[in-house]
C-alpha positions in Angstrom: 95.5 60.7 -90.5 95.1 58.3 -87.6 93.4 59.5 -84.5 95.9 57.8 -82.2 99.1 55.8 -82.8 100.5 53.8 -79.9 104.2 53.0 -80.1 104.9 49.8 -78.2 102.9 46.6 -77.7 103.8 45.6 -74.2 101.1 45.6 -71.4 101.0 49.4 -71.2 100.6 50.0 -74.9 98.1 47.2 -75.4 96.0 48.3 -72.4 95.9 51.9 -73.7 94.9 50.7 -77.2 92.1 48.6 -75.8 90.8 51.5 -73.7 90.7 53.7 -76.8 89.3 51.2 -79.2 86.5 50.1 -77.0 85.4 53.7 -76.8 85.3 54.0 -80.6 88.6 55.7 -81.1 90.5 54.5 -84.2 93.9 53.4 -83.0 97.0 51.9 -84.5 99.6 49.9 -82.5 103.3 49.7 -83.7 106.0 47.6 -82.3 109.6 47.3 -83.4 109.9 43.6 -82.5 109.3 41.1 -85.2 106.6 39.4 -83.1 105.3 39.1 -79.6 107.9 39.0 -76.8 108.3 35.5 -75.4 109.8 36.2 -72.0 108.1 36.2 -68.6 109.6 39.5 -67.4 107.0 41.2 -65.2 105.1 38.2 -63.8 103.4 39.7 -60.7 100.0 41.3 -61.2 98.8 43.2 -58.2 95.1 43.3 -57.0 94.5 46.9 -58.1 95.8 46.1 -61.6 93.3 43.2 -61.8 90.5 45.6 -60.8 91.5 48.1 -63.5 91.7 45.3 -66.2 88.3 43.9 -65.0 86.6 46.9 -66.7 88.1 45.7 -69.9 86.6 42.2 -69.3 89.9 40.3 -69.1 90.5 39.9 -65.3 88.8 36.5 -65.1 90.8 35.2 -68.1 94.0 36.3 -66.5 93.1 34.7 -63.1 92.3 31.4 -64.9 95.9 31.4 -66.3 97.8 32.5 -63.2 98.1 31.5 -59.6 97.6 33.3 -56.3 98.8 30.2 -54.3 102.5 30.0 -54.8 104.4 30.1 -51.5 108.2 30.8 -51.2 110.4 27.8 -50.4 113.8 28.9 -49.1 116.6 26.3 -49.5 119.0 26.6 -46.5 122.8 26.0 -46.5 122.3 22.8 -44.5 120.0 21.3 -47.1 116.8 22.0 -45.1 113.9 24.0 -46.5 111.8 26.8 -45.0 108.4 27.7 -46.5 106.9 31.1 -46.3 103.5 32.3 -47.5 103.8 34.9 -50.2 100.8 36.8 -48.8 101.3 35.9 -45.1 99.2 38.8 -43.9 96.1 37.4 -45.6 96.3 33.9 -44.1 93.3 33.5 -41.9 92.0 37.0 -42.5 88.3 37.7 -43.1 87.3 37.9 -46.8 86.6 41.5 -47.8 83.6 41.9 -50.2 84.9 45.3 -51.2 88.1 43.8 -52.6 87.7 40.8 -55.0 91.4 40.1 -55.3 93.7 40.7 -52.3 97.0 39.1 -53.2 99.3 39.3 -56.2 98.7 36.9 -59.2 101.7 35.1 -60.7 101.3 35.1 -64.5 104.1 35.5 -67.1 104.1 38.8 -68.9 103.9 37.2 -72.3 100.6 35.6 -71.2 99.2 39.0 -70.1 100.2 40.5 -73.4 98.5 37.6 -75.2 95.2 38.1 -73.4 95.4 41.9 -74.1 96.1 41.3 -77.8 93.1 39.0 -78.0 91.0 41.6 -76.3 92.3 44.2 -78.7 91.5 42.0 -81.7 87.9 41.8 -80.5 87.8 45.6 -81.2 89.1 45.0 -84.7 92.7 46.1 -84.0 95.9 44.1 -84.7 99.5 45.0 -83.7 101.8 46.0 -86.5 105.0 44.2 -85.7 108.4 44.9 -87.2 107.5 48.6 -87.6 110.3 50.7 -86.0 110.0 54.4 -85.3 113.0 56.5 -86.5 111.8 60.0 -85.6 108.8 62.2 -85.0 107.8 65.9 -85.3 104.6 67.6 -84.2 102.7 70.7 -84.9 99.5 72.1 -83.6 97.3 69.7 -85.6 99.1 66.4 -85.3 102.3 64.3 -85.2 104.4 63.1 -88.2 106.2 59.8 -87.7 109.1 58.6 -89.9 109.7 54.9 -89.8 112.9 52.9 -90.3 111.8 51.9 -93.8 111.5 55.6 -94.8 107.7 55.6 -94.8 105.7 58.2 -92.9 102.6 58.2 -90.8 100.6 61.1 -89.4 98.4 61.0 -86.3 96.4 63.4 -84.2 98.0 61.9 -81.0 100.9 59.6 -80.2 101.5 57.5 -77.1 105.0 56.4 -76.4 104.8 53.1 -74.6 108.0 51.8 -76.0 110.0 50.9 -72.9 112.9 52.1 -70.9 115.0 52.9 -74.1 112.0 54.7 -75.6 112.5 56.3 -79.0 109.5 58.5 -78.5 111.0 59.9 -75.3 114.3 60.5 -77.0 112.7 62.3 -79.9 110.8 64.5 -77.4 114.0 65.5 -75.7 112.5 64.7 -72.3 114.9 64.2 -69.5 115.0 60.7 -67.8 116.1 61.7 -64.3 117.6 59.2 -61.9 120.5 56.9 -61.7 121.9 53.5 -62.7 123.2 51.1 -60.0 125.9 49.1 -61.7 126.3 47.0 -58.5 122.7 45.5 -58.8 122.5 43.0 -61.7 120.3 40.1 -62.7 120.7 37.2 -65.1 117.2 36.5 -66.3 115.7 33.7 -68.4 112.9 31.3 -69.0 113.6 27.5 -69.1 112.0 24.1 -68.9 113.5 22.5 -65.7 113.1 19.1 -64.1 113.8 18.0 -60.5 111.8 20.6 -58.5 108.2 20.7 -57.5 106.1 23.4 -59.2 104.1 24.2 -56.1 106.6 26.6 -54.7 108.7 29.6 -55.7 112.2 28.3 -54.9 115.0 30.5 -53.5 118.6 30.1 -52.5 120.8 32.7 -50.8 124.6 33.2 -51.3 125.5 29.8 -49.9 126.0 26.2 -50.7 126.1 25.6 -54.5 126.2 29.3 -55.2 129.5 29.9 -53.4 132.3 30.7 -55.9 129.9 31.0 -58.8 129.4 34.8 -58.5 125.7 34.6 -57.5 124.4 36.3 -54.4 120.7 35.2 -54.8 118.9 32.7 -56.9 115.2 32.3 -57.6 113.3 29.8 -59.7 109.6 30.5 -60.2 107.3 28.1 -61.9 105.1 29.9 -64.4 101.4 28.8 -64.1 99.7 27.2 -67.1 103.1 26.7 -68.8 105.9 24.2 -68.8 108.5 26.9 -68.0 110.2 28.5 -65.0 111.5 32.1 -64.7 115.2 32.2 -63.6 116.4 35.2 -61.6 120.0 35.3 -60.5 121.3 38.3 -58.7 125.1 38.9 -59.1 127.8 41.5 -58.9 130.1 40.5 -61.8 129.9 43.1 -64.7 131.6 40.7 -67.1 129.0 37.9 -66.6 126.2 37.9 -69.2 123.2 35.7 -69.6 123.3 32.9 -72.1 121.5 29.6 -72.4 124.8 27.8 -71.5 125.5 29.9 -68.4 121.9 29.6 -67.1 122.0 25.9 -67.6 125.3 25.6 -65.8 124.1 27.7 -62.8 120.7 26.0 -62.5 122.1 22.5 -62.7 124.7 23.3 -59.9 121.8 23.6 -57.5 121.5 19.8 -57.1 122.2 16.5 -58.7 118.6 16.0 -59.8 118.0 19.5 -61.1 118.2 19.4 -64.9 117.5 22.0 -67.6 115.8 20.7 -70.7 115.7 23.9 -72.6 116.4 27.6 -72.1 113.9 29.7 -74.1 115.0 33.2 -73.3 118.1 34.7 -71.6 118.8 38.4 -70.9 120.8 40.7 -68.6 119.3 43.3 -66.4 120.8 46.1 -64.3 119.1 48.5 -61.9 117.9 51.7 -63.4 115.7 54.0 -61.2 114.6 56.8 -63.5 111.5 58.9 -64.4 110.5 61.8 -66.6 109.3 65.1 -65.1 106.4 65.4 -67.5 104.2 62.8 -69.2 103.1 65.0 -72.0 104.7 67.2 -74.6 102.0 68.7 -76.9 100.2 65.9 -78.7 102.7 63.2 -77.5 102.2 61.4 -74.2 104.4 58.9 -72.4 103.4 55.8 -70.4 104.9 52.8 -68.7 108.6 52.2 -68.8 109.0 55.0 -71.3 108.1 57.3 -68.4 109.6 55.5 -65.4 111.8 52.4 -64.7 112.0 50.6 -61.4 113.6 47.9 -59.4 111.9 44.5 -59.9 111.3 44.4 -56.2 107.6 44.4 -55.4 106.6 43.7 -59.0 105.4 47.2 -59.6 106.8 48.2 -63.0 104.3 46.5 -65.2 101.5 47.3 -62.8 102.4 51.0 -62.7 102.4 51.1 -66.5 98.9 49.5 -66.7 97.8 52.1 -64.2 99.1 54.8 -66.6 97.3 53.2 -69.5 93.9 53.1 -67.8 94.2 56.6 -66.5 95.3 57.9 -69.9 93.0 55.8 -72.1 89.6 57.2 -71.0 90.9 60.8 -70.9 92.4 60.8 -74.4 89.2 59.1 -75.7 87.1 61.8 -74.1 89.3 64.5 -75.8 89.1 62.8 -79.2 85.3 62.9 -78.8 85.3 66.6 -78.0 86.2 67.1 -74.3 88.4 70.0 -73.4 92.1 68.9 -73.9 92.9 70.4 -70.5 91.6 67.0 -69.2 94.9 65.5 -70.3 96.8 67.8 -67.9 95.4 65.6 -65.1 97.2 62.6 -66.5 100.6 64.0 -65.5 99.2 65.5 -62.3 97.8 62.2 -61.1 100.3 59.6 -62.4 103.6 61.3 -61.9 103.3 61.3 -58.0 102.4 57.6 -58.2 105.5 56.8 -60.2 107.7 58.8 -57.9 106.3 56.9 -54.9 106.8 53.6 -56.6 110.4 54.5 -57.4 111.1 55.3 -53.8 109.3 52.1 -52.6 111.1 49.8 -55.1 114.4 51.4 -54.1 113.7 50.6 -50.4 112.8 47.0 -51.3 116.0 46.6 -53.3 118.0 48.0 -50.5 116.6 45.4 -48.1 116.9 42.5 -50.5 115.3 41.8 -53.9 112.6 39.6 -52.4 112.5 40.8 -48.8 109.5 43.0 -47.8 107.8 44.2 -44.7 104.1 43.7 -44.2 103.5 47.4 -44.8 105.5 47.4 -48.0 103.6 44.3 -49.3 100.3 46.1 -48.7 101.7 49.2 -50.5 102.7 47.2 -53.6 99.2 45.9 -54.1 98.1 49.3 -55.3 94.8 49.4 -53.4 95.8 52.6 -51.6 96.7 54.6 -54.7 94.7 57.8 -54.6 94.5 61.0 -56.7 92.6 62.9 -54.0 93.0 66.7 -53.6 90.4 67.2 -50.9 90.3 66.3 -47.2 89.0 63.0 -45.8 85.3 62.5 -45.8 82.9 60.0 -44.4 83.7 57.6 -47.2 85.8 57.6 -50.5 86.2 61.2 -51.7 87.1 62.5 -55.2 90.3 60.8 -56.3 90.0 57.7 -54.1 89.5 54.1 -55.3 85.9 53.2 -55.6 85.4 49.9 -53.7 83.4 46.9 -54.8 80.3 45.5 -53.1 77.8 42.6 -53.6 74.6 43.4 -55.4 71.3 41.5 -55.8 71.2 38.6 -58.3 74.7 37.5 -57.4 76.2 40.5 -59.2 78.7 43.0 -57.9 79.3 46.7 -58.4 82.4 46.0 -60.4 80.5 43.8 -62.8 77.7 46.3 -63.0 80.2 49.1 -63.8 81.3 47.3 -67.0 78.0 48.5 -68.6 79.0 52.1 -68.7 81.9 54.5 -68.5 80.4 56.5 -65.7 78.5 55.1 -62.7 76.4 57.3 -60.4 75.5 55.8 -57.1 72.4 57.4 -55.5 71.7 56.5 -51.9 68.3 57.2 -50.3 66.4 57.8 -53.6 66.9 58.4 -57.3 68.8 61.3 -58.8 69.7 62.7 -62.2 73.0 62.1 -64.0 75.4 65.0 -63.9 75.4 67.0 -67.2 79.1 68.0 -67.1 80.9 64.7 -67.3 83.7 64.8 -69.9 83.7 62.8 -73.1 80.1 61.9 -73.6 80.6 58.3 -72.7 77.6 56.2 -71.5 76.4 57.0 -67.9 74.4 54.7 -65.7 72.5 55.9 -62.6 72.0 53.2 -60.0 69.6 53.2 -57.1 72.2 52.0 -54.6 69.8 50.9 -51.9 67.5 49.0 -54.3 70.5 47.1 -55.8 72.5 46.4 -52.6 72.5 42.8 -51.5 73.3 43.8 -47.9 74.8 46.8 -46.0 78.2 46.5 -47.6 77.6 49.1 -50.3 76.5 51.8 -47.9 79.3 51.0 -45.4 82.0 50.9 -48.1 81.0 54.4 -49.4 80.2 55.9 -45.9 76.8 56.9 -47.4 73.8 58.5 -45.8 70.4 59.3 -47.4 71.1 61.8 -50.1 74.7 60.8 -50.8 75.5 60.8 -54.5 78.9 59.3 -55.6 80.0 59.5 -59.3 82.6 56.9 -60.3 84.8 57.8 -63.3 85.7 55.3 -66.0 89.0 54.1 -64.4 87.3 53.2 -61.1 88.2 56.2 -59.0 85.7 58.6 -57.5 85.0 61.7 -59.6 82.7 63.5 -57.2 80.8 63.1 -54.0 77.8 65.1 -52.8 76.0 64.9 -49.5 72.4 65.8 -48.8 71.9 69.4 -47.7 71.5 69.6 -43.9 68.3 71.6 -43.0 69.1 74.9 -41.3 
């Protein structure tokens, strides 16, 4: 019997598998596709997602293959262009040493999956492609899976990360609450295109060459470290479906010098805003699009799924290694409100326009404000809040130092002992914060005084905070 089977090899499933495998949990990953998906799909990686993936050791690799500097270029009806910074609120702002990445990274989803597969392979795990789940049943000891070829597998735990049309969710009988907006549709594709510079994300509104062609919005985004572009065409015609021929026709109508050399993927998309009301049924857990689907506005779907994966991965690993299974209850408790908020925010953004966002909404999509707190504000980050970064001596940072252990204890004003009740038995490091700090950033970021002890959990959120006792 396998310890854990992950169904689905997208960013959510792969991240979950890496989190389990690097903690010594035997895991198997199944995917119904015959091989890795080739499309760009979710191409915006938010700063908090990079922070989460940094603990897996892949953030630097992703950054090297993506781009933060890709401004919008709006093509107006009179032939003029208007450029707009994608992260306008960050232009000229002071660098924040507590936040290593401040804007979103443009990187095609297939590249993110490639990097995560390579990381998973380092743990000795490969994806089993062409393996389709037909049904599952569970009992108190495990889960039986029947595959399309009639074979059977058994696992102690199953994670359904198999997308919006999830077979795992269907087999659980979990409701997928929400609605479908037939009036919001996209033609999507990846293509090699000539005639446009690759230094901008090009956009056209319902004017000029789009008039009479059924499109209300058109975007072409160059995909860094590739030869391809992502095509996004918003339209309202239910009878129009993406094909290489149609995408070629519409792109080449943009201008006499714009030419399509090759369309590599083409697909239709319609707006579904849905989510489950529980992420767990017994020994089966849901994550990513299997648990919630969003508007593409704000680029939050993939990012929310990776957030699910990191939250779930360390908790399930702890349970496999002997922690109380009640720890898994916090997975739904923490992640369901995040998904509900993202659904509301992405709906607001779509209502404005697919690519139109206020400064406040932009900051919200970055994920840096996500919190699981259940206690009032304190002098610094409290239990459930994001644990900020800070520079340390020897040109290191707290984030880099945290890679050395699951749990990090920051002791200010003198040494302390590691707590004895941390779940899962993962490695714990106790750091003398004042001895390691390069400057005053660490104390300031944590609002610390002498005697403050902050415990950071494996997913980069504060587990506990204790202040020194005040003399009577």
